C-alpha positions in Angstrom: 41.0 -22.8 8.0 38.3 -25.1 9.3 38.3 -23.4 12.7 37.8 -20.0 11.0 34.9 -21.4 8.9 33.3 -22.9 11.9 33.7 -19.5 13.7 32.1 -17.8 10.7 29.0 -20.0 10.9 27.9 -20.5 14.5 25.3 -23.2 15.0 22.6 -20.7 16.0 22.8 -18.8 12.7 20.1 -20.7 10.9 17.7 -20.2 13.8 17.6 -16.5 12.9 15.0 -17.5 10.3 12.7 -18.9 13.0 11.7 -15.6 14.4 9.9 -14.2 11.3 8.5 -17.7 10.7 7.0 -17.9 14.2 5.4 -14.4 13.7 4.1 -15.6 10.4 2.5 -18.7 12.0 0.9 -16.5 14.6 -0.4 -14.1 12.0 -1.8 -16.8 9.8 -3.4 -18.8 12.6 -5.1 -15.7 14.1 -6.1 -14.1 10.7 -4.4 -10.9 11.6 -2.8 -10.1 8.2 -5.2 -7.6 6.9 -5.6 -5.8 10.3 -1.8 -5.7 10.7 -1.4 -4.4 7.1 -3.8 -1.5 7.6 -2.3 -0.5 11.0 1.3 -0.5 9.8 0.4 1.2 6.5 -1.5 4.0 8.3 1.2 4.5 10.9 3.9 4.6 8.2 1.9 7.4 6.5 3.3 9.7 9.3 6.6 9.8 7.4 7.1 11.2 3.9 6.7 8.9 0.9 10.2 9.4 -0.3 11.6 7.8 2.9 9.7 4.6 2.2 10.4 4.5 -1.6 14.1 5.0 -0.9 14.1 2.2 1.7 12.5 0.0 -0.9 15.5 0.7 -3.1 17.5 -1.4 -0.6 15.5 -4.4 -1.8 16.1 -3.9 -5.5 19.0 -6.1 -6.8 20.5 -3.5 -9.1 20.4 -0.8 -6.5 22.0 -3.0 -3.9 24.6 -3.9 -6.5 25.5 -0.2 -6.8 25.6 0.3 -3.0 27.9 -2.7 -2.5 30.1 -2.3 -5.7 32.8 -0.3 -3.8 33.5 -3.5 -1.9 35.4 -4.6 -5.0 38.2 -2.3 -3.6 37.6 -2.9 0.1 36.2 -6.3 0.8 35.8 -8.6 -2.2 34.7 -11.7 -0.2 31.7 -9.7 1.1 31.0 -8.5 -2.4 31.0 -12.0 -3.8 28.7 -13.2 -1.0 26.3 -10.3 -1.7 26.2 -11.0 -5.4 25.7 -14.8 -5.0 22.9 -14.2 -2.5 21.3 -11.7 -4.8 21.3 -14.1 -7.8 20.0 -17.0 -5.7 17.3 -14.9 -4.1 16.1 -13.6 -7.5 15.6 -17.1 -8.8 14.0 -18.4 -5.6 11.7 -15.3 -5.3 10.3 -15.7 -8.8 9.8 -19.4 -8.3 7.9 -18.8 -5.1 5.7 -16.1 -6.6 4.8 -18.4 -9.5 3.9 -21.1 -7.1 1.8 -19.1 -4.5 0.2 -16.6 -7.0 -1.4 -14.6 -4.2 -3.0 -11.2 -4.5 -1.5 -8.0 -3.2 -3.4 -5.6 -0.9 -4.7 -3.5 -3.7 -6.2 -6.6 -5.3 -8.2 -7.4 -2.1 -8.9 -4.2 -0.2 -10.5 -1.1 -1.5 -7.5 1.2 -2.4 -9.3 4.1 -0.8 -8.8 2.5 2.6 -5.0 2.5 2.7 -2.0 4.5 1.4 -0.6 3.5 -2.0 2.5 5.2 -3.5 2.3 5.6 -7.2 0.9 2.7 -9.3 -0.8 -0.1 -7.3 0.5 -3.7 -7.8 -2.2 -6.4 -7.8 -0.6 -9.9 -8.1 2.4 -12.1 -7.2 2.5 -11.0 -3.5 4.1 -14.0 -1.7 6.9 -13.6 -0.8 8.2 -10.0 -0.8 11.1 -10.1 -3.2 12.5 -6.8 -2.0 12.5 -8.0 1.7 14.0 -11.3 0.6 16.8 -9.6 -1.3 17.5 -7.1 1.5 17.8 -9.8 4.2 19.7 -12.2 1.9 22.4 -9.7 1.1 22.6 -8.4 4.7 23.0 -11.9 6.0 25.5 -13.0 3.4 27.7 -10.0 4.0 27.3 -10.2 7.8 28.4 -13.8 8.0 31.4 -13.4 5.8 32.8 -10.7 8.1 35.2 -11.9 10.8 33.2 -12.9 13.9 35.1 -10.5 16.2 34.0 -7.5 14.0 30.4 -8.4 13.3 28.8 -6.5 16.2 29.0 -3.1 14.5 27.4 -4.5 11.4 24.1 -5.5 13.0 22.7 -2.3 11.4 22.5 -4.3 8.2 19.6 -6.3 9.6 18.0 -3.1 10.8 18.1 -1.7 7.2 16.7 -5.0 5.9 13.9 -4.8 8.4 13.2 -1.2 7.4 13.0 -2.4 3.8 10.4 -5.0 4.7 8.3 -2.3 6.5 8.6 -0.1 3.5 6.9 -2.7 1.3 3.9 -2.4 3.6 4.2 1.3 3.8 4.0 1.8 0.0 1.0 -0.5 -0.1 2.7 -3.3 -2.1 2.8 -6.2 0.4 1.0 -8.0 3.3 2.9 -8.5 6.5 2.9 -12.2 5.8 4.7 -11.6 2.5 7.4 -9.6 4.4 7.8 -12.2 7.1 8.2 -15.1 4.7 10.5 -13.0 2.5 12.7 -12.2 5.5 12.9 -15.8 6.6 13.8 -17.0 3.1 16.2 -14.2 2.7 18.1 -15.1 5.9 18.4 -18.7 4.8 19.5 -17.7 1.3 22.1 -15.3 2.7 23.6 -18.0 5.0 23.8 -20.5 2.1 25.5 -17.8 -0.1 28.0 -17.0 2.8 28.9 -20.7 3.0 29.4 -20.9 -0.8 31.6 -17.9 -0.6 33.7 -19.5 2.0 34.5 -22.3 -0.4 35.8 -19.9 -3.1 39.7 -20.1 -3.2 41.3 -16.9 -2.0 43.1 -16.6 -5.3 39.8 -15.9 -7.1 39.2 -12.9 -4.9 42.2 -11.1 -6.6 41.5 -8.3 -9.1 43.4 -10.1 -11.9 41.0 -13.1 -11.9 38.1 -13.6 -14.3 35.2 -13.3 -11.9 36.1 -9.7 -11.4 35.3 -8.9 -15.0 31.8 -10.4 -14.7 31.3 -8.1 -11.7 32.5 -5.1 -13.7 30.1 -6.1 -16.5 27.3 -6.1 -13.9 28.3 -2.6 -12.8 27.8 -1.3 -16.4 24.3 -2.9 -16.5 23.4 -1.4 -13.1 24.7 2.0 -14.2 22.6 1.9 -17.3 19.4 0.9 -15.5 19.9 3.5 -12.7 20.4 6.3 -15.2 18.0 5.3 -18.0 15.2 3.5 -16.3 12.7 3.9 -13.4 13.4 1.5 -10.5 10.2 0.9 -8.6 9.2 4.6 -8.1 9.6 7.9 -9.9 10.3 9.5 -6.5 13.6 7.6 -6.4 15.1 9.2 -9.5 17.5 11.4 -7.6 18.6 8.5 -5.5 19.2 6.4 -8.6 21.6 9.1 -10.0 23.4 9.1 -6.6 23.8 5.3 -6.8 25.0 5.6 -10.4 27.5 8.2 -9.1 28.8 5.6 -6.6 29.4 3.2 -9.5 31.2 5.9 -11.5 33.5 6.9 -8.7 34.3 3.2 -8.0 35.3 2.8 -11.7 37.7 5.7 -11.4 39.2 4.2 -8.3 39.3 0.8 -9.8 41.2 1.5 -13.0 44.7 2.0 -11.4 44.1 -1.0 -9.1 43.3 -3.2 -12.1 46.5 -2.0 -13.9 48.6 -2.8 -10.9 47.0 -6.2 -10.5 47.8 -7.1 -14.2 51.4 -6.1 -13.6 51.6 -8.4 -10.6 
């Protein structure tokens, strides 16, 4: 057991957060943030808005919940890790935003100089909560997968990176917000993965009480996806698709729950 846990958390894992932090330090010491923001924002404008708004969905907690909910049937340890990381990240992100209280690009630069999708946001920039959530969940899931199977899941970090870029593309965040968000997200995800490792295997079974809290969360997610706007109006169709994923998972889950109760 101890050998498996050590294998799941190689010593170099926490150094993953160093890369975005080093880029952040370079950015802040060379005062490149505004220049980088404008360049990335303009380059991203080559692609359609709906691409970037949908990538931003990968940083919204309720959207990510819908995407990962099928893991309740396939890989509950990874689902637990993702949920724990999402909760931890949500709390930490709000605390950081309240502490830093920095302005977003639209509150500093003339909005005519860059591309903004839908309503501009003005305050609470640092860190990017979407980026933080995306990296946190990706890291938590990645490091609860057996080490000999992780290579093919590196794409999780590519998706998290794309989510971070999307926050610049939609005009909502500075590169510094994204860099700090990714670093904090990686650290949060690693902590969540370690917490998940300490959960007894018995509590991963479908007949245990944590499952019912997860199912309750799925109802909340389904309601928000079908009845509310999450970030952008452009994402409405994607929201319905994500709600459909939850619904299909419910259908598949019912017989499994009945069988678990009988056992």
